[in-house]
C-alpha positions in Angstrom: 20.6 -19.1 5.0 20.3 -17.8 1.4 18.8 -14.4 0.9 15.7 -15.8 -0.8 15.1 -18.1 2.2 15.6 -15.3 4.7 13.0 -13.3 2.6 10.5 -16.2 2.7 11.0 -16.7 6.5 10.4 -13.0 7.2 7.2 -13.0 5.1 5.8 -16.0 6.8 6.9 -15.5 10.4 7.2 -11.7 10.6 4.6 -10.8 7.9 1.5 -12.9 8.3 2.8 -14.7 11.3 1.4 -18.1 10.2 -0.1 -20.2 13.0 -0.1 -24.0 13.1 -3.0 -25.5 11.2 -3.8 -22.2 9.4 -4.4 -21.9 5.6 -2.5 -19.5 3.5 -3.6 -17.8 0.2 -0.5 -16.8 -1.9 -1.3 -14.2 -4.6 1.7 -14.1 -6.9 2.8 -13.7 -10.5 4.5 -16.0 -12.9 7.6 -13.8 -12.7 8.0 -14.8 -9.0 7.9 -18.6 -9.3 11.1 -19.3 -7.4 10.2 -16.8 -4.6 6.6 -18.2 -4.4 8.1 -21.7 -3.9 10.3 -20.5 -1.1 7.4 -18.8 0.6 5.3 -21.9 0.3 8.1 -24.0 1.8 8.5 -21.5 4.7 4.7 -21.5 5.3 4.5 -25.3 5.5 7.6 -25.4 7.7 5.8 -23.0 10.1 2.8 -25.3 10.3 0.4 -24.1 7.6 -2.3 -26.6 6.8 -2.5 -25.6 3.2 -1.1 -23.0 0.7 -3.3 -22.0 -2.2 -1.4 -20.1 -5.0 -3.4 -17.6 -7.0 -1.4 -16.9 -10.2 -1.4 -13.8 -12.4 0.5 -13.2 -15.7 1.3 -9.9 -17.4 1.0 -11.1 -21.1 -2.3 -12.8 -20.3 -3.6 -9.6 -18.8 -2.6 -7.7 -21.9 -4.5 -10.2 -24.0 -7.6 -9.7 -21.9 -7.3 -5.9 -22.1 -6.7 -6.0 -25.8 -9.7 -8.1 -26.7 -12.3 -7.6 -24.0 -14.7 -4.8 -23.4 -14.8 -2.6 -20.3 -18.0 -4.4 -19.3 -16.4 -7.9 -19.6 -13.3 -6.8 -17.7 -15.3 -5.4 -14.8 -18.0 -8.1 -14.7 -18.7 -9.7 -11.3 -17.7 -13.3 -11.0 -19.9 -15.0 -8.3 -17.5 -17.9 -7.8 -14.7 -15.5 -7.0 -16.8 -13.8 -4.3 -17.6 -17.2 -2.8 -14.0 -18.2 -2.7 -13.0 -15.0 -0.8 -15.9 -15.6 1.7 -14.6 -19.2 2.3 -11.1 -18.0 2.8 -12.3 -15.6 5.5 -14.5 -18.2 7.1 -11.6 -20.7 7.2 -9.4 -18.1 9.0 -6.8 -18.1 6.2 -4.0 -15.6 6.0 -3.2 -13.8 2.7 0.2 -13.0 1.1 0.7 -10.9 -2.0 4.0 -10.7 -3.9 4.4 -7.6 -5.9 7.0 -6.6 -8.5 6.1 -5.5 -12.1 7.8 -7.8 -14.5 7.2 -5.3 -17.3 5.8 -2.0 -16.2 5.3 -0.9 -19.8 3.4 -4.0 -20.9 0.0 -2.2 -21.2 1.4 1.0 -22.8 -0.7 2.1 -25.8 -3.9 0.3 -24.8 -7.2 1.9 -24.0 -6.9 3.6 -20.6 -10.6 2.8 -19.7 -9.9 -0.9 -20.4 -6.6 -0.9 -18.5 -8.4 0.6 -15.5 -11.3 -1.8 -15.6 -11.5 -4.8 -13.2 -14.1 -6.6 -11.0 -14.5 -3.9 -8.4 -16.9 -6.0 -6.3 -14.2 -8.6 -5.9 -11.7 -6.0 -4.7 -14.3 -4.7 -2.2 -14.9 -8.2 -1.0 -11.2 -8.8 -0.4 -11.0 -5.5 1.5 -13.9 -6.5 3.7 -12.2 -9.8 4.4 -9.0 -8.0 5.4 -10.7 -5.4 7.5 -12.8 -8.2 9.0 -9.8 -9.8 10.6 -7.9 -11.7 7.9 -4.2 -11.3 8.5 -2.3 -10.2 5.4 1.0 -9.0 4.2 2.2 -7.4 0.9 5.8 -7.8 -0.1 8.0 -6.8 -3.1 9.4 -9.8 -5.0 12.6 -9.1 -7.2 12.6 -10.1 -10.8 14.5 -9.1 -14.0 11.8 -6.7 -15.2 11.7 -4.9 -11.9 15.5 -4.8 -11.9 15.6 -3.3 -15.4 13.1 -0.6 -14.3 15.4 0.4 -11.4 18.9 0.0 -12.9 18.3 0.0 -16.6 19.5 -3.6 -16.8 18.0 -6.9 -15.5 20.5 -7.2 -12.7 18.4 -9.2 -10.2 21.4 -9.8 -7.9 21.9 -6.1 -7.4 18.1 -5.6 -6.9 18.2 -8.4 -4.3 20.9 -6.5 -2.4 19.0 -3.2 -2.2 15.7 -5.0 -1.4 17.4 -7.1 1.2 18.8 -3.9 2.9 15.4 -2.2 2.8 13.8 -5.3 4.3 16.5 -5.7 7.0 17.5 -9.1 5.6 21.1 -8.1 6.1 20.6 -8.3 9.9 21.1 -11.4 12.1 17.5 -11.8 12.9 15.2 -9.9 10.5 12.0 -10.8 12.3 13.3 -9.4 15.6 14.6 -6.3 13.8 11.2 -5.6 12.4 9.6 -6.1 15.8 11.9 -3.5 17.2 11.3 -1.1 14.2 7.5 -1.7 14.5 7.5 -0.7 18.1 9.4 2.6 17.3 6.8 3.4 14.7 4.0 2.5 17.0 5.4 5.0 19.6 5.3 7.7 16.9 1.6 6.9 16.4 0.9 7.1 20.1 2.5 10.6 20.3 0.4 11.7 17.3 -2.7 10.4 19.0 -2.0 12.5 22.1 -2.0 15.7 20.0 -5.6 15.1 18.9 -4.9 16.7 15.6 -7.7 18.0 13.5 -5.7 19.0 10.4 -2.4 18.4 8.5 -0.6 20.7 6.1 2.0 19.3 3.7 4.3 21.9 2.2 7.1 21.2 -0.3 8.2 22.0 -3.9 5.0 22.0 -5.9 2.9 20.8 -2.9 0.7 22.8 -0.5 -2.0 20.6 0.7 -4.2 20.9 3.8 -6.1 17.8 4.9 -8.8 17.6 7.6 -8.8 14.8 10.2 -11.8 13.2 11.9 -12.6 13.3 15.6 -11.1 10.3 17.3 -8.5 9.8 14.7 -6.0 7.0 15.5 -2.5 6.8 13.9 -1.0 3.4 13.0 2.7 2.6 12.7 4.6 -0.6 12.4 2.5 -3.7 12.8 -1.1 -4.6 13.6 -2.6 -7.0 16.1 -5.6 -9.1 15.1 -8.7 -9.9 17.2 -7.0 -13.1 18.5 -4.0 -11.0 19.7 -1.6 -12.2 17.0 0.7 -9.5 15.7 1.6 -9.2 12.0 3.1 -6.7 9.5 0.7 -5.8 6.6 3.5 -4.4 4.6 7.2 -5.2 4.4 9.0 -2.9 4.4 7.1 -0.3 6.4 8.5 3.0 7.6 5.3 5.0 7.9 2.8 6.2 10.4 -0.6 6.7 8.8 -4.3 7.4 9.3 -7.3 8.1 7.2 -8.6 11.7 6.8 -12.0 13.3 6.5 -13.0 12.6 2.9 -14.7 16.0 2.6 -11.7 18.1 3.7 -8.7 18.3 1.4 -7.7 21.5 -0.4 -4.7 22.5 -2.3 -2.2 21.0 -4.7 0.2 18.1 -4.6 3.2 17.1 -6.8 4.3 13.5 -6.9 8.0 13.1 -6.3 8.4 9.4 -7.3 6.8 7.5 -10.3 3.9 5.3 -9.7 2.5 2.3 -11.7 -1.3 2.5 -12.0 -3.2 -0.2 -13.8 0.0 -1.5 -15.2 1.2 1.8 -16.7 3.9 4.2 -15.4 2.9 7.7 -14.3 5.5 10.4 -13.8 5.4 14.1 -12.9 1.8 13.9 -11.6 0.2 17.1 -10.3 -3.2 17.0 -8.6 -5.5 19.7 -7.4 -8.1 19.1 -4.6 -11.0 21.2 -3.5 -13.6 20.3 -0.9 -12.0 16.9 -0.4 -12.3 16.0 -4.1 -9.7 15.7 -6.9 -10.7 18.2 -9.4 -7.7 18.5 -11.8 -5.0 16.1 -13.0 -1.9 16.7 -15.1 1.3 14.6 -15.6 4.4 14.4 -17.7 3.4 10.8 -18.5 0.2 8.8 -17.8 -2.4 11.6 -17.0 -5.1 9.7 -19.0 -4.4 6.6 -17.0 -4.9 8.5 -13.7 -8.1 10.2 -15.0 -9.6 6.8 -16.0 -8.6 5.4 -12.6 -10.4 8.2 -10.8 -13.6 7.3 -12.6 -13.6 3.8 -11.0 -16.3 4.9 -8.5 -17.4 7.9 -6.5 -14.9 7.4 -3.7 -11.9 7.2 -6.1 -11.6 11.0 -6.2 -11.3 11.4 -2.4 -8.4 10.7 -0.1 -8.3 7.6 2.0 -4.9 7.9 3.6 -2.3 10.4 4.8 1.1 9.2 5.9 4.3 10.5 7.5 7.7 9.2 6.6 11.1 10.9 7.1 14.6 10.6 5.7 15.6 8.1 8.4 13.8 5.4 6.4 16.0 2.7 5.1 14.3 3.1 1.7 15.1 6.8 1.7 18.7 6.1 2.7 19.1 3.6 -0.1 19.0 6.5 -2.6 17.2 4.3 -5.2 13.8 4.9 -6.9 12.3 1.4 -6.6 9.5 1.9 -9.2 7.4 -0.1 -6.8 5.0 1.8 -4.6 5.3 -0.6 -1.7 8.9 0.5 -1.4 8.7 4.0 -2.7 5.8 5.1 -0.4 8.1 4.2 2.5 10.8 6.6 1.3 8.9 9.8 2.0 5.6 11.3 3.0 2.6 10.2 0.9 -1.1 10.3 0.5 -3.6 7.9 -1.2 -6.9 8.4 -2.9 -9.6 5.7 -2.5 -10.4 3.3 0.3 -10.0 4.4 4.0 -8.9 2.3 6.9 -11.8 1.5 9.3 -9.4 1.3 12.2 -8.3 4.9 11.6 -10.9 6.2 14.0 -11.9 5.0 17.5 -14.6 2.3 17.1 -14.4 2.3 13.3 -13.6 -1.4 13.0 -17.0 -2.3 14.5 -19.0 0.2 12.4 -21.1 -0.7 9.3 -19.8 0.7 6.0 -22.7 3.2 6.0 -21.7 4.4 9.5 -18.1 4.9 8.4 -19.1 6.9 5.4 -21.4 9.0 7.6 -18.5 9.7 9.9 -16.4 10.9 7.0 -14.3 7.9 6.1 -14.0 7.1 2.4 -15.2 4.0 0.5 -13.8 2.9 -2.8 -12.7 -0.2 -4.6 -9.3 1.4 -5.2 -6.5 2.6 -2.9 -3.6 4.4 -4.8 -0.6 5.8 -2.9 1.4 8.7 -4.4 4.7 10.0 -2.9 4.7 13.8 -2.3 7.7 14.0 0.2 11.4 13.9 0.2 14.0 16.7 0.5 12.3 20.0 1.5 9.0 18.5 2.7 7.6 19.8 5.9 4.4 18.8 7.7 2.5 20.7 10.4 -0.3 19.4 12.5 -3.0 21.5 14.0 -5.2 20.7 16.9 -6.5 22.0 20.3 -2.9 22.6 21.4 -2.2 24.8 18.3 0.3 24.1 15.6 3.0 21.4 16.0 5.9 20.7 13.6 5.9 17.0 12.8 8.4 16.9 9.9 10.8 19.7 9.0 12.8 19.4 5.8 12.2 15.7 5.7 13.3 15.1 9.3 11.0 13.9 12.1 10.9 16.5 14.8 7.9 15.6 17.0 
């Protein structure tokens, strides 16, 4: 089986785990046409009733940002909200293929316009996902992404490192991911047993203490939906993660891998947090983009995720900066500002949004991961049993 076909099979059977008669929404870009076709073929072969592609295009986005106002770019589109509701009602599954074809395409444009988008649509999609819609997000190789990684559009070389990170080099990638997911789930269970109330990340340029909520639950590997069907929201995934108390984060963090935000590259990011809120931002490149992004809504300045990843990760061992946060966040410890995960606390999935906020979970139309780990990072958890080393010098020790 060709690499692209193995990729598509993993996305469909191991990712969203398509069931016979189920609909599939495929959100993809014009740079991924060949891969999108392979995923569509795999979905129909697995029994999908229909596959609806939702296309995006970088140059078209640049045209919109160049000529439209912030108000136009962020305006609510009722028909889009209706479509999301109908997908959810139909029990569809959702696939998103990522991979910036040109990460510098929006350079030089107004950061406020670059950051603008219909937030209500993003919130509606998150509600659909958290309401039981199975989903998976996967990186799709293309020449622009290869150029960002290697300095040249060597897609074949990119496919090789992506294939290794996604375990496509093994005899049965789906079975391999099931095994890896169970190992990560076991890490999550061990963290749950500690009943941690606080995490402290310490590394070069980072000293961040984050509070955790009562009843915090850690997630690692896959997820099981309400019907008992397992799936992988992200491929690859090497993390165990949860959502913190939005009001308790203090200290500084230094980003150790670049991130693309609103289509623009950010490097050397340094962030200060006090009382759970991001108060200061600086960066070698892209600080204005981050500041504009943090003005999206009130929750954008609060953390929605804390995650633990060690050097045993396949992405870390690849020794490559992927310039794609889906991969790079799985190379080392990271945090995210913005939306929390309702399932991060006991009973959270059945709560109203107001109840979640009252508990201390964060609400936002954004969710942006930044890597703060790697060589030298250590993480300590604190709880009723005292302090426990979780990661020491980038190695899992719990």
